[in-house]
ZAPAPA-305481 format. One record per residue (C-alpha): residue in one letter; x, y, z. Coordinates in Angstrom, 1 decimal, always signed. Each point is the difference from the previous one (the first is absolute). Layout:
  resn       x       y       z
     A       X       Y       Z
...
***
This chain:
  resn       x       y       z
     M   +59.5   +94.4  +127.7
     K    -2.7    -2.1    +1.6
     S    +0.1    -0.3    +3.8
     A    +0.1    -3.8    -0.1
     K    +3.1    +0.1    -2.2
     R    +1.6    +2.6    +2.3
     Q    -0.6    -2.3    +3.0
     Q    +1.4    -3.0    -1.9
     A    +3.1    +2.1    -1.0
     I    +0.7    +1.0    +3.6
     I    +0.0    -3.6    +1.3
     N    +2.0    -1.4    -2.9
     P    +3.6    -0.4    +1.3
     R    +1.6    -0.8    -3.4
     P    -1.8    +1.8    -2.8
     T    +0.6    -0.9    -3.6
     I    -0.2    +1.9    -3.3
     R    -3.4    -1.5    -0.5
     D    -1.2    +1.4    +3.3
     V    +1.2    +3.5    -1.1
     A    -1.8    -0.4    -3.4
     E    -3.2    -1.1    +1.7
     I    +0.0    +2.9    +2.5
     A    +0.8    +2.5    -2.7
     G    -2.5    -1.5    -2.4
     V    +2.6    -0.4    -2.8
     S    +1.9    -2.8    -1.7
     T    +3.2    -1.5    +1.3
     A    +1.7    +1.3    -3.2
     T    -1.0    +3.5    +0.9
     V    +1.5    -0.4    +3.5
     S    +3.2    -1.3    -1.5
     N    +0.2    +2.9    -2.5
     V    -0.4    +2.5    +2.9
     L    +2.7    -1.7    +2.0
     R    +2.5    -0.3    -2.9
     G    -0.9    +3.0    -2.1
     T    +0.1    -2.2    -3.1
     R    -3.3    +1.3    -1.5
     F    -2.0    +3.2    +0.5
     V    -2.7    -0.1    +2.6
     G    -2.3    +3.0    +0.5
     P    +0.2    +2.1    +3.2
     A    -3.4    -1.2    +1.3
     R    +0.9    -3.7    -0.3
     Q    +3.5    +0.6    +1.3
     K    -1.5    +1.5    +3.2
     L    -2.4    -2.9    +0.5
     V    +3.0    -2.4    -0.3
     R    +2.2    +1.9    +2.3
     D    -2.8    +0.5    +2.6
     A    -0.5    -3.8    -0.1
     I    +3.7    -0.6    +0.4
     E    +0.1    +2.3    +3.0
     L    -3.1    -1.5    +1.6
     L    +1.3    -3.6    -0.4
     G    +3.6    +0.8    +0.9
     Y    +0.9    -1.9    -3.2
     N    +3.7    -0.6    -0.7
     P    +0.7    -1.5    -3.4
     N    +2.4    -2.9    -0.2
     W    +2.4    +1.5    -2.5
     L    +2.3    -3.0    +0.0
     A    -2.7    -2.4    -1.0
     A    -1.3    +2.5    -2.6
     S    +3.4    +0.5    -1.5
     L    +0.5    -3.8    -0.3
     R    -3.3    -0.3    -1.8
     A    +0.6    +2.9    -2.3
     R    +3.7    -0.8    -0.5
     R    +1.0    +3.5    +1.1
     S    +1.6    +1.2    +3.2
     G    -1.4    +3.5    +0.3
     V    +3.6    +1.2    +0.6
     I    +1.9    +2.6    -2.0
     G    +3.7    +0.4    +0.6
     L    +1.5    +3.5    +0.1
     V    +3.8    +0.1    -0.2
     V    +2.0    +3.2    +0.4
     P    +3.7    +0.7    +0.1
     D    +0.0    +2.1    +3.2
     I    -3.1    +0.7    +2.1
     T    +1.7    +2.9    +1.8
     I    -0.2    +2.1    -3.1
     S    -3.1    +2.2    +0.0
     F    -0.9    -0.7    -3.7
     F    -0.1    -3.8    +0.6
     S    -1.9    +0.3    +3.4
     G    -2.5    +2.3    -1.7
     I    -0.6    -2.6    -2.8
     L    -0.5    -2.7    +2.7
     S    -2.5    +2.1    +2.0
     R    -2.2    +0.7    -3.0
     I    +0.1    -3.6    -1.2
     E    -1.0    -1.2    +3.5
     E    -3.1    +2.3    -0.2
     L    -0.9    -1.3    -3.4
     A    +0.5    -3.6    +1.0
     A    -2.2    +0.4    +3.1
     S    -2.9    +1.0    -2.2
     S    +0.6    -2.9    -2.4
     N    +0.3    -2.7    +2.8
     Y    +3.6    -0.8    -1.0
     Q    +2.7    -0.4    +2.6
     I    +3.4    +1.7    -0.6
     I    +3.2    -1.7    +1.0
     L    +2.9    +2.4    +0.0
     A    +3.6    -0.9    -0.7
     D    +2.9    +2.5    +0.5
     A    +3.0    -0.9    -2.1
     Q    +2.2    +2.6    +1.6
     E    +1.6    +0.6    -3.5
     K    +1.6    -3.5    +0.2
     P    -0.6    -2.2    -3.1
     E    +0.4    -3.2    +2.0
     R    -2.5    +1.1    +2.7
     E    -2.4    +1.1    -2.8
     R    +0.2    -3.4    -1.6
     D    -0.5    -1.8    +3.3
     R    -3.1    +2.0    +0.8
     V    -1.6    -0.3    -3.4
     R    +0.6    -3.8    +0.0
     A    -1.8    -0.1    +3.4
     L    -2.9    +1.8    -1.5
     L    -0.1    -2.3    -2.9
     R    +0.0    -3.0    +2.4
     R    -2.8    +1.7    +1.9
     Q    -1.9    -0.1    -3.4
     A    -0.6    +3.8    -0.1
     D    -2.6    +0.8    -2.7
     G    +2.2    +2.9    -1.3
     L    +2.9    +2.3    +0.8
     I    +0.7    +3.7    -0.1
     L    +3.7    +0.4    -0.1
     V    +2.6    +2.8    +0.2
     P    +3.0    -2.1    -1.0
     C    +3.5    +0.7    +1.3
     S    +1.2    +0.3    -3.6
     D    -1.5    +0.3    -3.4
     H    +1.2    -3.5    -1.0
     S    -0.5    -1.7    +3.3
     E    +0.4    -3.8    -0.1
     V    -3.2    -0.4    +2.0
     L    -2.0    +1.1    -3.0
     G    +0.9    -3.3    -1.7
     D    -1.4    -1.9    +3.1
     I    -3.3    +1.9    -0.2
     S    -0.3    -0.5    -3.8
     R    +0.7    -3.8    +0.3
     Q    -2.7    -0.3    +2.6
     K    -2.4    +2.0    -2.2
     V    -1.1    +2.2    +2.9
     P    -1.5    +3.3    -1.1
     A    +2.3    +2.8    +1.1
     V    +0.1    +3.8    -0.5
     L    +3.4    +1.8    +0.2
     V    +0.0    +3.5    +1.7
     D    +2.6    +2.7    -0.4
     R    +2.7    -2.3    -1.3
     G    +0.3    -2.7    -2.6
     S    +1.0    +0.1    -3.7
     A    -2.5    +0.1    -2.8
     E    +1.3    -3.4    -1.2
     S    -1.0    -1.7    +3.3
     G    -3.2    -1.3    -1.4
     F    -2.0    +1.2    +3.0
     D    -2.6    +2.8    +0.4
     S    +1.8    +3.1    +1.3
     I    -1.1    +3.2    +1.7
     Q    +2.6    +2.9    +0.1
     V    +0.2    +3.7    -0.3
     D    +1.5    +2.1    -2.7
     N    +3.3    +0.4    +1.8
     S    +1.8    +1.9    -2.8
     A    -2.7    +2.6    -0.4
     A    -0.2    +0.4    +3.8
     A    +3.7    +0.5    +0.5
     Q    +0.0    +2.4    -3.0
     A    -2.7    +2.1    +1.7
     G    +2.0    +0.2    +3.2
     A    +3.2    +1.0    -1.8
     E    -1.9    +2.6    -2.1
     H    -1.3    +1.5    +3.3
     L    +3.6    +0.5    +1.2
     L    +1.1    +1.4    -3.3
     Q    -2.9    +2.5    -0.2
     L    +1.1    +1.3    +3.4
     G    +3.4    +0.8    -1.5
     H    +2.1    -2.9    +1.3
     R    +3.0    -0.6    -2.3
     N    +1.9    -2.6    +2.0
     I    -2.2    -2.9    +1.1
     L    +0.9    -3.3    +1.7
     A    -2.3    -3.1    -0.4
     V    +0.4    -2.7    +2.7
     A    -1.2    -3.3    -1.3
     A    -0.4    -3.5    +1.4
     N    +0.9    -3.2    -1.9
     P    +0.2    +1.1    -3.7
     S    -0.4    -3.6    -1.2
     L    -3.7    +0.2    +1.0
     Q    -2.1    +1.1    -3.0
     N    -2.0    +2.5    +2.0
     I    +3.1    +1.7    +1.4
     A    +1.7    +0.0    -3.5
     Q    -3.1    +1.7    -1.4
     R    +0.1    +2.7    +2.7
     I    +3.6    +0.7    -0.8
     E    -0.8    +0.1    -3.7
     G    -2.8    +2.5    +0.6
     F    +2.2    +2.2    +2.2
     Q    +2.8    +0.0    -2.6
     E    -2.3    +0.8    -2.8
     A    -1.3    +3.1    +1.7
     V    +3.5    +1.2    +0.9
     K    +1.3    -0.7    -3.5
     S    -2.9    +2.0    -1.6
     R    +1.0    +3.1    +2.1
     R    +3.8    -0.5    -0.4
     R    +0.6    +0.0    +3.7
     T    +2.5    -1.8    +2.2
     A    -1.1    -3.1    +1.7
     R    +1.5    -3.0    +1.9
     V    -1.5    -3.3    +0.9
     I    +1.2    -2.2    +2.8
     S    -1.3    -3.4    +1.1
     C    -0.2    -1.3    +3.6
     I    -1.3    -3.1    +1.5
     S    -1.1    +1.3    +3.4
     V    -0.9    +3.0    +2.1
     A    +3.4    +0.0    +1.6
     E    +1.9    -0.1    -3.3
     A    -2.1    +2.8    -1.4
     Y    +0.7    +2.1    +3.1
     W    +3.8    -0.4    -0.3
     E    +0.1    +0.4    -3.8
     V    -2.2    +3.2    +0.0
     L    +1.8    +1.4    +3.0
     G    +3.4    -0.2    -1.8
     I    -1.5    +1.6    -3.1
     L    -1.5    +2.9    +2.0
     R    +3.3    +0.6    +1.7
     A    +1.8    +0.3    -3.4
     P    +0.7    +3.5    -1.5
     S    -2.4    -0.3    -2.9
     R    -2.9    -1.4    +1.8
     P    -3.5    -0.3    -1.6
     T    -2.8    +2.4    +0.7
     A    -2.7    -2.7    -0.1
     I    -0.4    -3.7    +0.7
     F    -2.5    -2.4    -1.6
     A    -0.3    -3.1    +2.1
     L    -1.5    -2.7    -2.2
     T    -1.3    -2.2    +2.9
     E    -1.2    +0.5    +3.6
     Q    +3.2    -1.5    +1.4
     M    +2.2    +2.2    -2.1
     A    -2.1    +3.0    +1.2
     L    +0.7    -0.9    +3.7
     G    +3.7    -0.4    -0.6
     S    +0.1    +3.3    -2.0
     L    -1.9    +1.9    +2.6
     R    +2.2    -1.2    +2.8
     A    +3.1    +1.1    -2.0
     I    -1.6    +3.4    -0.6
     W    -0.5    +0.6    +3.8
     E    +3.5    -1.3    +0.8
     S    +1.6    +2.2    -2.6
     G    -1.3    +3.2    +1.7
     I    -1.2    +1.4    -3.4
     E    -3.0    +2.2    +0.3
     F    -3.0    -2.1    -1.1
     P    -1.9    +0.7    -2.2
     S    +1.5    +3.5    -0.8
     A    +3.4    -1.4    -1.0
     I    -0.9    -3.5    -1.0
     S    -3.3    -1.4    -1.3
     L    -1.3    -3.5    +0.3
     I    -2.7    -1.9    -1.8
     A    -0.8    -3.7    +0.6
     F    -1.7    -2.9    -1.8
     D    -2.9    -1.3    +2.1
     D    -2.2    +2.0    +2.3
     C    +0.4    -1.3    +3.6
     E    -1.6    +1.3    +3.2
     W    +3.4    +0.9    +1.6
     M    +0.6    +2.5    -2.8
     T    -2.5    +2.4    +1.6
     A    +1.0    -0.7    +3.6
     L    +2.8    +2.6    +0.2
     R    +0.5    +3.3    -1.8
     P    +0.8    +0.6    -2.8
     F    -2.6    -2.4    -1.4
     V    +1.5    -2.1    -2.8
     S    -1.1    +0.3    -3.6
     T    -0.7    -3.4    -1.6
     I    -1.1    -2.1    -2.9
     R    -3.1    -1.7    +1.3
     Q    -0.7    -3.5    -1.3
     P    -3.7    -1.0    -0.1
     I    +0.2    -2.7    +2.6
     H    -3.7    -0.6    +0.2
     G    -0.3    -0.1    -3.7
     I    +2.9    -2.4    -0.4
     A    -1.5    -2.4    +2.7
     E    -3.5    +0.2    -1.4
     T    +1.1    -0.6    -3.6
     A    +2.2    -3.0    +1.1
     W    -2.8    -1.5    +2.1
     S    -2.7    +0.4    -2.7
     T    +2.5    -1.4    -2.6
     L    +0.7    -3.1    +2.2
     L    -3.7    -0.6    +0.6
     K    -0.8    +0.1    -3.7
     R    +2.9    -2.4    -0.6
     L    -1.4    -2.4    +2.6
     Q    -3.3    +0.2    -1.8
     G    +1.7    -1.0    -3.3
     R    +0.3    +3.4    -1.6
     P    +1.5    +2.0    -1.7
     R    +1.6    -2.1    -2.6
     G    +2.9    +2.3    -0.8
     R    +2.6    +1.2    +2.5
     V    -0.8    +3.3    +1.8
     R    +2.7    +2.7    +0.3
     E    -1.2    +3.1    +1.7
     E    +2.0    +3.3    +0.5
     L    -1.5    +2.4    +2.4
     K    +0.8    +3.7    +0.3
     C    +1.8    +1.6    +2.9
     T    -0.6    +3.5    +1.5
     L    +2.5    +2.7    +0.7
     V    -0.6    +1.4    +3.5
     I    +1.8    +3.3    +0.6
     R    +0.8    +0.9    +3.6
     E    +2.6    +2.1    +1.9
     S    +3.2    -2.0    -0.7
     T    +0.4    +1.3    -3.6
     T    +0.7    +3.7    -0.5
     R    +2.0    +2.1    -2.4
     P    +3.8    -0.2    +0.4
     R    +1.8    +2.9    +1.6
***
């Protein structure tokens, strides 16, 4: 940069995008592309622009820009329960991706309440969010109709039926649960308890199906119970463990069911894992906080978030034409909580 321009930049109290372009020696369109990430700009030019922005102390007026472009620069992210590690992991990765694309994320926590979900989504629609990434409270959530009528691009994550009409990113729940059950069966367990959450959700129903398929193929005994909370899982599992013909292994099909089952195991006084094995769906940090470390089915959280984000950006750009439905693979992580039965 020329010294005269540098001096001018230093004394300019309210720099504009034209000032940035002049200092960097590029067009205003190039500056805009660097700021918004809408088109590729080479590393050398990007550096010139960012150095000019830093020198000038330039702060873009996003409100004015959004009014001109008829876009808000806001993406809404709606999850059913932010306290669950899987959903917070999705949020964390999407925040990182949004930062590099100059989009702002507005988070809404539905707390597994359909009426709260609808209220939060309607607020985002009033805010004129450019797009939504949504983990709906149910597969046939009424809020999907609101989004469809407003014609706002949206990507469903983890939940949502194939008939919803939206792009969706999920995992192969059936195959993942089958792999977890196969692991227990190969260890020699003949009596296995599966602890599921709401079976009316498609992803939970698929996990139950995969579990039952594996057990059926080996002609083993299995039982599936459904609980709505950590506390209910605790009491239900505790009662089963205190019965005469208790299982030798538990497959918790969500993080919450794993917490309830683990508390029940400790309360029962049964030797863990020598007398009772436990495997969980979702790999959370707390599962390696105390011994024995918990075996898990790990969902590709970063892969899910990245696929959802790239799908939404393409949709915002007017492509693809057909609906996207991705199923990612999970990973079996074997740790200390699953052993051969005595």
